[in-house]
C-alpha angles and dihedrals in degrees: 000000000000144000118230127212090226109040091184093062091041089053091046087056093049090051093046091047091048090049092048091047095047104032103020120215110001097176093103089057123100111272091237089058093044089052091051093046089051090049092053095044092046093052093046096045092047093050092044091053091050090058093041089053093053092042092052094035093237128155121270094254092048111125122174120233090234132015131216116180112237106222091209093054089043090055089052092055088054092054120119093247095046119110085210099057094103095048092048089047091053091046092052091043096050088047092052090047091049088052091055093044090052090054091063119081105231092202097057102026103042098152094049089046093051090045091053092052091045087052092055092047093046090054086054090049090052091054094049091047090049090051090052091051089050093051091051092049092050095246114140128206123329099309103098140121131053094308098052092102094051095062118110118215106270093230093059088056090042095052095044088051094054091041092056089045093054093045091051090049092050091051093047090052094048092049091052091052092048091050095054 
């Protein structure tokens, strides 16, 4: 693992590598779609790195050389109490939509291919218009509605989960040692 002088460029490299690994070459896609993909991947990877840094007790500027997404940590990001649940949901949704888009042959099914691209971009436009409406109405972030006051900070839940997991592993190891 390494630390970079310019975390933004290192983050950009991680995002591009993750996109390349997951989606393949996106250079043939419309520029608007590529920009949307980059935005979603940047938000997710940035959020994921924040949790990974906390989990591994690393400094705020730490960036791994390679990134493999831990499904357990990603599941934690989708949890109801997580501040990252919407970012993770958007990340998973865009990946599913891109999987469907890649199944379509663009040369023989042009209309369907264009329709799928338009569908992805329309979901992005809906999110933008929803954010604009929230800004006009004074709502901030994702914490709104009648249950907003009941949410616990995600990190409290996150730390309790891992603390219990460590305690369980220690008891299991002690039991195994005693039974030998």
